[in-house]
N, CA and C atoms as a LAMMPS dump frame, in Angstrom:
ITEM: TIMESTEP
0
ITEM: NUMBER OF ATOMS
387
ITEM: BOX BOUNDS ff ff ff
-5.0000000000000000e+02 5.0000000000000000e+02
-5.0000000000000000e+02 5.0000000000000000e+02
-5.0000000000000000e+02 5.0000000000000000e+02
ITEM: ATOMS id mol type element x y z
1 1 1 N 44.219 207.276 314.687
2 1 2 C 44.196 208.582 314.07
3 1 3 C 43.954 209.631 315.158
4 2 1 N 44.727 210.729 315.163
5 2 2 C 44.552 211.765 316.181
6 2 3 C 43.187 212.444 316.077
7 3 1 N 42.756 213.006 317.174
8 3 2 C 41.502 213.755 317.185
9 3 3 C 41.781 215.251 317.211
10 4 1 N 40.823 215.998 316.679
11 4 2 C 40.903 217.45 316.682
12 4 3 C 40.64 217.966 318.093
13 5 1 N 41.408 218.967 318.517
14 5 2 C 41.286 219.532 319.857
15 5 3 C 40.444 220.805 319.775
16 6 1 N 39.516 220.934 320.727
17 6 2 C 38.597 222.074 320.739
18 6 3 C 38.568 222.735 322.118
19 7 1 N 37.809 223.807 322.2
20 7 2 C 37.595 224.51 323.459
21 7 3 C 37.184 223.526 324.558
22 8 1 N 37.677 223.752 325.749
23 8 2 C 37.408 222.928 326.932
24 8 3 C 38.125 221.582 326.932
25 9 1 N 39.088 221.391 326.023
26 9 2 C 39.9 220.173 326.077
27 9 3 C 40.628 220.156 327.413
28 10 1 N 40.857 218.966 327.955
29 10 2 C 41.542 218.85 329.24
30 10 3 C 43.043 218.716 329.01
31 11 1 N 43.801 219.492 329.778
32 11 2 C 45.257 219.515 329.686
33 11 3 C 45.87 219.089 331.016
34 12 1 N 47.128 218.621 330.956
35 12 2 C 47.869 218.303 332.173
36 12 3 C 49.309 218.742 331.993
37 13 1 N 49.86 219.378 333.018
38 13 2 C 51.267 219.758 333.033
39 13 3 C 52.015 218.751 333.897
40 14 1 N 53.214 218.382 333.458
41 14 2 C 54 217.392 334.202
42 14 3 C 54.397 217.88 335.596
43 15 1 N 54.373 219.194 335.85
44 15 2 C 54.687 219.718 337.169
45 15 3 C 53.479 220.308 337.887
46 16 1 N 52.304 220.25 337.267
47 16 2 C 51.093 220.771 337.899
48 16 3 C 50.437 219.728 338.787
49 17 1 N 49.661 220.191 339.758
50 17 2 C 49.002 219.264 340.673
51 17 3 C 47.58 218.916 340.252
52 18 1 N 47.034 219.628 339.269
53 18 2 C 45.674 219.329 338.815
54 18 3 C 45.54 219.636 337.327
55 19 1 N 44.549 219.043 336.674
56 19 2 C 44.347 219.326 335.252
57 19 3 C 43.803 220.736 335.04
58 20 1 N 43.81 221.153 333.811
59 20 2 C 43.296 222.455 333.425
60 20 3 C 42.541 222.295 332.114
61 21 1 N 41.872 223.347 331.674
62 21 2 C 41.155 223.306 330.407
63 21 3 C 41.748 224.297 329.424
64 22 1 N 41.72 223.931 328.161
65 22 2 C 42.138 224.808 327.083
66 22 3 C 40.986 225.746 326.744
67 23 1 N 41.292 227.019 326.59
68 23 2 C 40.284 227.997 326.185
69 23 3 C 40.605 228.399 324.746
70 24 1 N 39.667 228.138 323.846
71 24 2 C 39.839 228.504 322.44
72 24 3 C 38.834 229.596 322.121
73 25 1 N 39.342 230.744 321.76
74 25 2 C 38.472 231.861 321.404
75 25 3 C 37.851 231.601 320.027
76 26 1 N 36.66 232.1 319.766
77 26 2 C 35.967 231.786 318.508
78 26 3 C 36.567 232.452 317.275
79 27 1 N 37.676 233.154 317.404
80 27 2 C 38.253 233.856 316.26
81 27 3 C 38.811 232.93 315.182
82 28 1 N 39.039 231.655 315.484
83 28 2 C 39.519 230.716 314.468
84 28 3 C 38.439 230.387 313.439
85 29 1 N 37.185 230.612 313.775
86 29 2 C 36.032 230.473 312.887
87 29 3 C 35.813 229.05 312.375
88 30 1 N 36.354 228.059 313.073
89 30 2 C 36.116 226.659 312.719
90 30 3 C 35.6 225.973 313.978
91 31 1 N 34.566 225.148 313.809
92 31 2 C 34.004 224.454 314.97
93 31 3 C 33.957 222.951 314.738
94 32 1 N 34.002 222.224 315.817
95 32 2 C 33.781 220.778 315.827
96 32 3 C 32.869 220.499 317.007
97 33 1 N 31.764 219.847 316.746
98 33 2 C 30.77 219.561 317.784
99 33 3 C 30.385 220.823 318.56
100 34 1 N 30.156 221.904 317.851
101 34 2 C 29.704 223.18 318.406
102 34 3 C 30.696 223.833 319.371
103 35 1 N 31.968 223.511 319.252
104 35 2 C 33.018 224.132 320.051
105 35 3 C 34.076 224.709 319.106
106 36 1 N 34.652 225.872 319.431
107 36 2 C 35.728 226.413 318.601
108 36 3 C 36.913 225.443 318.545
109 37 1 N 37.44 225.237 317.345
110 37 2 C 38.586 224.346 317.146
111 37 3 C 39.889 225.102 317.35
112 38 1 N 40.878 224.424 317.903
113 38 2 C 42.161 225.042 318.225
114 38 3 C 43.176 224.839 317.105
115 39 1 N 44.123 225.786 317.029
116 39 2 C 45.301 225.573 316.199
117 39 3 C 46.532 225.719 317.092
118 40 1 N 47.725 225.522 316.53
119 40 2 C 48.937 225.504 317.36
120 40 3 C 49.244 226.842 318.019
121 41 1 N 48.606 227.917 317.553
122 41 2 C 48.863 229.243 318.13
123 41 3 C 48.012 229.517 319.377
124 42 1 N 47.175 228.577 319.775
125 42 2 C 46.358 228.721 320.983
126 42 3 C 47.17 228.262 322.203
127 43 1 N 48.246 229.001 322.492
128 43 2 C 49.161 228.64 323.586
129 43 3 C 49.378 229.777 324.586
130 44 1 N 48.655 230.857 324.474
131 44 2 C 48.895 232.039 325.296
132 44 3 C 48.505 231.774 326.759
133 45 1 N 49.468 231.992 327.701
134 45 2 C 49.158 231.769 329.116
135 45 3 C 48.029 232.688 329.6
136 46 1 N 47.164 232.148 330.393
137 46 2 C 46.036 232.848 331.014
138 46 3 C 45 233.357 330.001
139 47 1 N 45.191 233.065 328.731
140 47 2 C 44.186 233.317 327.705
141 47 3 C 43.707 231.976 327.172
142 48 1 N 44.662 231.127 326.74
143 48 2 C 44.332 229.792 326.242
144 48 3 C 44.67 228.703 327.26
145 49 1 N 45.774 228.855 327.95
146 49 2 C 46.223 227.837 328.906
147 49 3 C 46.062 228.396 330.318
148 50 1 N 45.187 227.759 331.067
149 50 2 C 44.872 228.193 332.436
150 50 3 C 45.77 227.463 333.447
151 51 1 N 45.822 227.923 334.698
152 51 2 C 46.68 227.304 335.724
153 51 3 C 46.358 225.829 335.984
154 52 1 N 47.403 225.125 336.427
155 52 2 C 47.317 223.697 336.754
156 52 3 C 47.41 223.487 338.263
157 53 1 N 46.668 224.251 339.008
158 53 2 C 46.696 224.121 340.472
159 53 3 C 47.98 224.695 341.033
160 54 1 N 48.806 223.851 341.592
161 54 2 C 50.082 224.264 342.182
162 54 3 C 51.222 223.763 341.306
163 55 1 N 52.277 224.574 341.209
164 55 2 C 53.468 224.203 340.435
165 55 3 C 54.479 223.558 341.377
166 56 1 N 55.06 222.436 340.92
167 56 2 C 56.058 221.719 341.707
168 56 3 C 57.44 221.732 341.061
169 57 1 N 57.629 222.587 340.039
170 57 2 C 58.894 222.601 339.308
171 57 3 C 59.969 223.374 340.056
172 58 1 N 61.103 222.738 340.341
173 58 2 C 62.209 223.449 340.987
174 58 3 C 62.785 224.551 340.093
175 59 1 N 62.488 224.516 338.788
176 59 2 C 62.96 225.555 337.865
177 59 3 C 62.145 226.843 337.996
178 60 1 N 60.972 226.763 338.615
179 60 2 C 60.127 227.942 338.816
180 60 3 C 60.72 228.749 339.972
181 61 1 N 61.074 230.019 339.75
182 61 2 C 61.693 230.817 340.822
183 61 3 C 60.862 230.914 342.091
184 62 1 N 59.534 230.947 341.964
185 62 2 C 58.688 231.006 343.163
186 62 3 C 58.793 229.711 343.967
187 63 1 N 58.801 228.576 343.276
188 63 2 C 58.926 227.288 343.957
189 63 3 C 60.32 227.172 344.582
190 64 1 N 61.34 227.595 343.829
191 64 2 C 62.712 227.519 344.346
192 64 3 C 62.866 228.372 345.604
193 65 1 N 62.316 229.577 345.604
194 65 2 C 62.428 230.457 346.774
195 65 3 C 61.68 229.885 347.976
196 66 1 N 60.47 229.375 347.728
197 66 2 C 59.686 228.807 348.834
198 66 3 C 60.357 227.547 349.377
199 67 1 N 60.959 226.757 348.494
200 67 2 C 61.654 225.535 348.916
201 67 3 C 62.9 225.892 349.729
202 68 1 N 63.631 226.919 349.314
203 68 2 C 64.808 227.361 350.068
204 68 3 C 64.4 227.871 351.45
205 69 1 N 63.289 228.604 351.512
206 69 2 C 62.799 229.121 352.794
207 69 3 C 62.349 228 353.723
208 70 1 N 61.942 226.861 353.113
209 70 2 C 61.504 225.707 353.906
210 70 3 C 62.652 224.723 354.129
211 71 1 N 63.893 225.234 354.033
212 71 2 C 65.096 224.425 354.284
213 71 3 C 65.186 223.201 353.387
214 72 1 N 64.821 223.377 352.115
215 72 2 C 64.983 222.308 351.134
216 72 3 C 63.788 221.404 350.94
217 73 1 N 62.733 221.618 351.679
218 73 2 C 61.525 220.802 351.514
219 73 3 C 60.722 221.398 350.347
220 74 1 N 60.494 220.59 349.314
221 74 2 C 59.758 221.072 348.141
222 74 3 C 58.45 221.721 348.571
223 75 1 N 58.283 222.983 348.169
224 75 2 C 57.11 223.752 348.565
225 75 3 C 56.421 224.292 347.311
226 76 1 N 55.399 223.57 346.802
227 76 2 C 54.703 224.024 345.59
228 76 3 C 54.103 225.414 345.78
229 77 1 N 54.003 226.13 344.673
230 77 2 C 53.434 227.468 344.651
231 77 3 C 52.344 227.524 343.58
232 78 1 N 51.455 228.518 343.641
233 78 2 C 50.385 228.594 342.637
234 78 3 C 50.953 228.615 341.213
235 79 1 N 50.338 227.83 340.362
236 79 2 C 50.76 227.744 338.968
237 79 3 C 50.343 229.007 338.219
238 80 1 N 51.291 229.551 337.483
239 80 2 C 51.022 230.6 336.499
240 80 3 C 51.706 230.115 335.224
241 81 1 N 50.93 229.568 334.272
242 81 2 C 51.556 229.012 333.071
243 81 3 C 52.495 230.018 332.41
244 82 1 N 53.611 229.516 331.893
245 82 2 C 54.613 230.363 331.246
246 82 3 C 55.022 229.751 329.912
247 83 1 N 54.05 229.583 329.037
248 83 2 C 54.334 229.044 327.71
249 83 3 C 54.771 230.183 326.801
250 84 1 N 55.837 229.951 326.038
251 84 2 C 56.376 231.005 325.176
252 84 3 C 56.432 230.61 323.708
253 85 1 N 56.063 229.379 323.396
254 85 2 C 56.101 228.943 322.002
255 85 3 C 54.874 228.077 321.706
256 86 1 N 54.502 227.978 320.43
257 86 2 C 53.297 227.237 320.041
258 86 3 C 53.369 225.75 320.37
259 87 1 N 52.186 225.126 320.333
260 87 2 C 52.076 223.677 320.45
261 87 3 C 52.857 223.038 319.302
262 88 1 N 53.436 221.865 319.549
263 88 2 C 54.113 221.146 318.469
264 88 3 C 53.725 219.683 318.497
265 89 1 N 53.642 218.98 317.398
266 89 2 C 53.86 219.512 316.064
267 89 3 C 52.587 220.075 315.416
268 90 1 N 51.421 219.715 315.92
269 90 2 C 50.177 220.092 315.252
270 90 3 C 49.92 219.159 314.076
271 91 1 N 48.809 219.356 313.423
272 91 2 C 48.441 218.499 312.303
273 91 3 C 49.26 218.828 311.06
274 92 1 N 49.82 217.814 310.397
275 92 2 C 50.555 218.085 309.159
276 92 3 C 49.635 218.276 307.948
277 93 1 N 48.341 217.986 308.117
278 93 2 C 47.448 218.011 306.953
279 93 3 C 46.275 218.969 307.054
280 94 1 N 45.919 219.416 308.253
281 94 2 C 44.736 220.268 308.422
282 94 3 C 45.166 221.637 308.947
283 95 1 N 44.704 222.688 308.268
284 95 2 C 45.041 224.055 308.663
285 95 3 C 43.788 224.766 309.167
286 96 1 N 43.953 225.563 310.222
287 96 2 C 42.891 226.423 310.746
288 96 3 C 43.487 227.821 310.848
289 97 1 N 42.904 228.762 310.127
290 97 2 C 43.418 230.148 310.091
291 97 3 C 44.906 230.169 309.717
292 98 1 N 45.27 229.415 308.694
293 98 2 C 46.64 229.36 308.149
294 98 3 C 47.671 228.805 309.121
295 99 1 N 47.228 228.056 310.128
296 99 2 C 48.126 227.409 311.085
297 99 3 C 47.7 225.95 311.225
298 100 1 N 48.643 225.041 311.53
299 100 2 C 48.252 223.647 311.734
300 100 3 C 47.207 223.509 312.845
301 101 1 N 46.22 222.668 312.6
302 101 2 C 45.201 222.383 313.612
303 101 3 C 45.864 221.69 314.798
304 102 1 N 45.332 221.921 315.982
305 102 2 C 45.848 221.258 317.18
306 102 3 C 45.228 219.871 317.265
307 103 1 N 46.088 218.854 317.381
308 103 2 C 45.605 217.475 317.497
309 103 3 C 46.15 216.849 318.778
310 104 1 N 45.61 215.69 319.129
311 104 2 C 45.899 215.089 320.437
312 104 3 C 47.359 214.755 320.726
313 105 1 N 48.21 214.417 319.751
314 105 2 C 49.608 214.135 320.126
315 105 3 C 50.456 215.379 320.4
316 106 1 N 49.921 216.565 320.144
317 106 2 C 50.7 217.8 320.298
318 106 3 C 51.035 218.077 321.764
319 107 1 N 52.152 218.786 321.965
320 107 2 C 52.6 219.176 323.307
321 107 3 C 52.993 220.642 323.311
322 108 1 N 52.973 221.241 324.481
323 108 2 C 53.421 222.614 324.666
324 108 3 C 54.366 222.606 325.872
325 109 1 N 55.383 223.444 325.841
326 109 2 C 56.391 223.455 326.892
327 109 3 C 56.275 224.737 327.716
328 110 1 N 56.274 224.587 329.033
329 110 2 C 56.294 225.725 329.948
330 110 3 C 57.762 226.081 330.205
331 111 1 N 58.057 227.358 330.326
332 111 2 C 59.447 227.755 330.539
333 111 3 C 60.002 227.279 331.881
334 112 1 N 59.147 226.77 332.766
335 112 2 C 59.609 226.208 334.037
336 112 3 C 59.78 224.703 333.928
337 113 1 N 59.953 224.188 332.709
338 113 2 C 60.294 222.796 332.4
339 113 3 C 59.114 221.84 332.369
340 114 1 N 57.907 222.32 332.47
341 114 2 C 56.746 221.435 332.407
342 114 3 C 56.363 221.079 330.979
343 115 1 N 55.969 219.837 330.777
344 115 2 C 55.432 219.38 329.491
345 115 3 C 53.916 219.37 329.607
346 116 1 N 53.253 220.139 328.754
347 116 2 C 51.792 220.212 328.774
348 116 3 C 51.252 219.314 327.673
349 117 1 N 50.409 218.383 328.077
350 117 2 C 49.829 217.43 327.133
351 117 3 C 48.309 217.537 327.141
352 118 1 N 47.713 216.988 326.108
353 118 2 C 46.259 216.97 325.968
354 118 3 C 45.768 215.612 326.442
355 119 1 N 44.968 215.594 327.497
356 119 2 C 44.48 214.324 328.033
357 119 3 C 43.072 213.987 327.557
358 120 1 N 42.319 214.991 327.126
359 120 2 C 40.974 214.771 326.573
360 120 3 C 40.726 215.91 325.591
361 121 1 N 40.383 215.584 324.363
362 121 2 C 40.342 216.573 323.28
363 121 3 C 39.144 217.511 323.285
364 122 1 N 38.143 217.27 324.109
365 122 2 C 36.999 218.17 324.202
366 122 3 C 35.845 217.837 323.281
367 123 1 N 36.026 216.861 322.42
368 123 2 C 34.958 216.395 321.529
369 123 3 C 35.239 214.932 321.202
370 124 1 N 34.268 214.247 320.661
371 124 2 C 34.399 212.8 320.49
372 124 3 C 34.537 212.299 319.069
373 125 1 N 34.093 213.053 318.067
374 125 2 C 33.94 212.478 316.732
375 125 3 C 34.91 212.931 315.663
376 126 1 N 35.449 214.14 315.763
377 126 2 C 36.256 214.691 314.681
378 126 3 C 37.711 214.222 314.776
379 127 1 N 38.126 213.463 313.754
380 127 2 C 39.497 213.009 313.679
381 127 3 C 40.246 213.797 312.626
382 128 1 N 41.554 213.869 312.775
383 128 2 C 42.396 214.58 311.806
384 128 3 C 43.257 213.543 311.093
385 129 1 N 43.178 213.51 309.762
386 129 2 C 43.98 212.519 309.022
387 129 3 C 45.473 212.783 309.104
C-alpha cells in the first residue's frame, strides 16, 4: 500500500546529481506525523521542488551550451527545476484540499526530460488505501 507524502520527503531526478527535499506549505491544512501533507499540486519549482545539485540533461539549454563549449564533453550545470504540470497520478481515493493526495508511486516530469520520483515519503506510518 502506498504511503502518504509529506513535507521534507526525499526526491530524486533522473538527471540530477543529488537528492532534494519536497517543501509542502501548511496551506493544505492536513498533517501526518506533524508534517504538512502534500497533494498533486505541490509541484511548483523553487517553492515545492528544490534543485537536485547539477543537471546532466542534454535537453537543458544550459547543459547543451556548456557541453558544446567543451567540444562535446557533457558538462553538467546547476539544476533549476522546471516542472510545469502536477504530480501524477496521485491517490485515487484520498483528497487534500480538493486534489488527490500525493503518494509514493507518483511522479513529476521536468521540462528538461527528467523524471522526478519520491525516494522517501517523509513519514513512516500513514498509508493511503
